[in-house]
C-alpha positions in Angstrom: 252.2 -11.6 -39.5 255.2 -12.6 -37.8 258.8 -13.5 -39.3 259.7 -17.1 -38.5 263.1 -19.1 -38.1 263.4 -22.6 -39.3 260.3 -23.0 -40.6 258.7 -26.9 -40.2 257.9 -28.9 -42.9 254.0 -28.1 -42.9 254.6 -24.4 -43.3 257.2 -24.9 -46.2 254.5 -26.7 -47.6 251.7 -24.5 -47.2 254.3 -22.0 -48.7 254.6 -24.1 -52.1 251.1 -24.4 -52.2 250.3 -21.0 -52.2 252.8 -20.7 -54.8 251.6 -22.9 -56.7 248.2 -21.9 -56.8 249.1 -18.5 -57.6 250.7 -19.8 -60.3 247.7 -21.4 -61.9 245.9 -18.5 -61.3 248.4 -16.8 -63.9 249.4 -13.9 -61.8 252.8 -12.7 -61.1 254.1 -11.7 -57.7 253.4 -8.4 -58.4 249.6 -8.6 -59.4 249.3 -11.0 -56.4 250.6 -8.4 -53.9 248.4 -5.8 -55.5 245.1 -7.9 -55.1 246.0 -7.8 -51.3 247.0 -4.0 -51.3 250.6 -5.0 -50.4 254.2 -5.1 -51.2 255.7 -7.9 -53.6 258.0 -8.5 -50.8 255.2 -9.5 -48.4 254.4 -12.5 -51.3 257.6 -13.8 -51.7 258.3 -14.0 -48.0 254.9 -15.8 -47.5 255.9 -18.2 -50.4 259.6 -18.7 -49.3 258.3 -20.0 -46.3 260.1 -16.9 -44.3 256.5 -14.8 -42.9 254.3 -16.7 -40.9 250.6 -16.2 -42.3 247.4 -16.6 -40.9 244.4 -19.2 -41.8 242.4 -15.4 -42.5 245.5 -14.8 -44.8 245.3 -18.0 -46.9 241.2 -17.9 -47.5 241.9 -14.5 -48.5 244.6 -15.5 -51.3 243.2 -18.4 -52.3 239.6 -16.2 -52.9 241.8 -14.0 -55.0 243.7 -16.7 -57.1 240.2 -18.1 -57.8 240.4 -21.6 -56.1 237.4 -24.1 -56.8 238.5 -26.4 -54.2 236.9 -25.5 -50.9 238.1 -28.5 -49.1 241.5 -27.7 -50.5 241.5 -24.5 -48.9 240.1 -26.0 -45.8 243.6 -28.2 -45.6 246.0 -25.4 -46.5 244.2 -23.1 -43.6 244.9 -25.2 -40.9 248.6 -25.7 -42.2 248.7 -22.2 -40.4 248.9 -22.9 -37.2 251.8 -21.9 -35.2 255.0 -24.4 -34.4 254.0 -26.2 -31.7 256.5 -26.4 -29.1 257.1 -29.7 -27.6 257.0 -31.8 -30.4 258.8 -35.5 -29.7 261.2 -34.9 -32.8 262.7 -31.5 -31.4 264.4 -33.3 -28.9 266.6 -34.2 -31.8 266.9 -30.5 -33.4 270.9 -29.7 -34.0 271.5 -33.5 -33.0 270.1 -35.2 -35.8 269.6 -33.7 -39.7 267.3 -31.9 -40.4 266.1 -34.3 -42.8 265.2 -36.9 -39.8 263.2 -34.3 -37.7 260.7 -33.9 -41.2 260.2 -37.2 -41.7 259.2 -37.5 -38.6 256.7 -34.5 -39.1 255.4 -35.9 -41.9 255.0 -39.4 -40.5 252.9 -37.9 -37.4 250.6 -35.7 -39.9 249.8 -38.4 -42.1 246.3 -39.8 -42.6 247.5 -43.3 -44.2 251.8 -44.4 -45.0 252.6 -46.6 -47.7 256.2 -47.7 -48.0 258.3 -49.7 -50.5 261.7 -51.4 -49.8 263.9 -54.0 -51.9 267.4 -54.2 -49.5 266.0 -52.8 -46.4 262.8 -53.0 -44.1 260.3 -50.4 -42.8 262.3 -48.2 -40.2 258.7 -48.0 -39.0 258.5 -51.9 -38.1 262.4 -52.3 -37.0 263.9 -53.6 -34.0 266.2 -51.7 -31.9 269.4 -54.5 -32.6 268.4 -54.6 -36.0 268.2 -50.1 -36.3 271.7 -50.0 -34.6 273.3 -52.6 -36.5 272.3 -51.0 -40.0 273.3 -47.5 -38.6 277.0 -49.3 -37.4 277.3 -49.9 -41.1 277.5 -46.2 -42.2 280.1 -44.6 -44.3 281.8 -42.7 -43.1 281.6 -44.6 -39.6 279.5 -42.5 -37.0 280.0 -42.1 -33.5 278.7 -44.3 -30.6 276.4 -41.2 -30.0 275.1 -40.4 -33.4 274.5 -44.2 -33.6 272.7 -44.2 -30.4 271.1 -41.2 -31.0 269.9 -42.4 -35.0 268.6 -46.0 -33.4 266.5 -43.9 -30.4 264.9 -41.6 -33.0 263.9 -44.2 -35.4 262.2 -46.1 -32.2 260.3 -43.0 -31.2 259.0 -42.4 -34.9 257.5 -46.2 -34.2 254.3 -44.6 -32.3 252.4 -43.6 -34.7 251.4 -47.2 -35.8 250.5 -48.3 -31.9 249.3 -44.7 -30.5 245.6 -44.6 -29.3 244.7 -43.5 -33.0 247.3 -45.7 -34.9 248.2 -44.6 -38.7 247.4 -46.9 -41.2 250.4 -48.0 -42.9 251.0 -50.5 -45.9 254.5 -51.9 -46.3 255.7 -53.4 -49.2 258.9 -55.5 -48.8 261.1 -57.6 -51.2 262.2 -61.0 -50.2 265.9 -59.9 -50.3 265.1 -58.0 -47.8 264.1 -60.3 -45.6 267.1 -62.4 -46.2 269.7 -60.0 -45.8 270.7 -60.7 -41.9 272.1 -57.1 -40.2 273.3 -58.0 -37.1 273.5 -61.4 -37.7 271.2 -64.8 -37.1 269.8 -64.2 -34.2 269.2 -60.2 -34.5 267.6 -61.3 -37.9 265.0 -63.9 -36.4 264.3 -61.5 -33.7 264.0 -58.8 -36.3 261.7 -61.2 -38.8 259.3 -62.3 -35.9 259.0 -58.7 -35.0 258.0 -57.8 -38.5 255.7 -60.7 -38.6 253.7 -60.1 -35.1 253.3 -56.7 -36.5 251.1 -57.7 -38.9 248.8 -58.9 -36.5 247.5 -55.5 -36.0 244.7 -54.1 -37.7 246.2 -50.8 -38.7 249.4 -52.9 -40.6 249.1 -54.5 -43.3 252.8 -56.1 -45.0 252.9 -57.2 -48.6 255.7 -59.4 -49.7 257.2 -59.8 -53.1 258.8 -63.0 -53.7 261.8 -64.3 -56.0 259.7 -65.9 -57.8 257.4 -62.8 -58.9 260.8 -61.9 -61.2 261.0 -58.7 -62.1 258.9 -56.1 -61.0 258.1 -52.3 -61.5 260.3 -50.2 -58.7 263.2 -52.8 -58.7 266.1 -51.2 -56.0 263.8 -48.3 -55.1 262.9 -46.9 -51.4 259.8 -45.1 -51.1 257.6 -43.4 -47.9 254.6 -42.2 -49.5 252.1 -40.3 -47.0 248.5 -39.4 -47.5 247.7 -36.1 -46.5 244.1 -34.9 -45.8 243.5 -34.6 -49.7 245.7 -36.2 -52.3 247.5 -32.7 -53.4 248.9 -32.8 -49.7 250.3 -35.8 -50.1 254.1 -36.3 -49.6 256.8 -38.8 -51.1 260.5 -39.2 -49.1 262.8 -41.2 -50.6 266.6 -42.2 -49.3 269.6 -41.2 -51.0 273.2 -40.5 -50.0 272.9 -37.1 -48.9 270.1 -37.7 -46.9 266.1 -37.6 -46.9 265.0 -36.4 -50.5 260.9 -35.0 -50.4 258.8 -34.9 -53.5 255.1 -33.1 -53.3 254.6 -32.0 -57.0 251.4 -33.1 -58.7 253.0 -35.0 -61.3 255.6 -37.4 -59.7 253.1 -37.9 -56.6 250.7 -39.3 -59.5 253.8 -41.7 -60.8 254.7 -42.6 -57.2 251.3 -43.5 -56.2 251.0 -45.5 -59.6 254.4 -47.3 -58.7 253.0 -48.5 -55.6 249.9 -49.8 -57.2 251.7 -52.1 -59.6 254.1 -53.5 -56.8 251.1 -54.3 -54.7 250.3 -56.7 -57.5 253.8 -58.0 -58.0 253.2 -59.2 -54.4 251.7 -61.7 -52.2 248.6 -61.2 -50.4 249.0 -60.5 -46.8 248.1 -63.7 -44.8 251.1 -65.5 -47.6 253.3 -62.7 -46.8 253.2 -63.1 -43.0 253.7 -67.0 -43.6 257.1 -66.3 -45.8 258.1 -63.6 -43.3 257.6 -66.5 -40.3 259.5 -69.4 -42.7 262.7 -67.2 -43.2 262.6 -66.4 -40.0 262.8 -70.4 -38.6 265.6 -70.4 -41.4 268.0 -68.1 -39.2 
């Protein structure tokens, strides 16, 4: 097992799940190491993501921990591959905060994505002009280079919805977000038209919560829920003042699933949502 610098989000998630599995088995780090005939430092390094691990060793640990879910073991073994060079987001490493790159990685490997926004429109469906207008309002003000880097990165992320195997996507948007004219009326009109047109794609579902719905669950939140190979490997990404925050603990994941379900119930059906988006675009 080779030491690895700067583990990817997937490798950190694997490390977290192996620690969680050990703790559920009621084993200490020393006890887990003894089962492998190894030093406790090896287990500590694996669970911190500092050391690489083979799929065979993952299966060995899962066996020692008595994991009763073969599908979970297979999914975890699938996370062990070496970091693949040349992923598109690596071009931005050292140029954008790590959270931006990790969002790209989470989206890339997701089997389905659900988002909910009450102020901003989904980043995966923003036009170049709209995205740039948002980044130009950042406090403290970003340099022109940083604005363009963030805009280009946001547009590159969108390939997951239009590629050869497009990811299924459900976007929940409050009407307030549709009426905020970032960049002015012309930019807003083009953005809303693009948003409505995107809903024509088979893999894209847009659900609008209208003002008429009144109070609703999740007001003020911005949530990206990326589904993994199994529910245990889902990931939630939240926007905060300090950057992207990722959630992967079982109870919070279940709560966010329930929250998104409740938000969907407050929204208009897809066709009515699309019609409302086009109606607001015509008002710009």
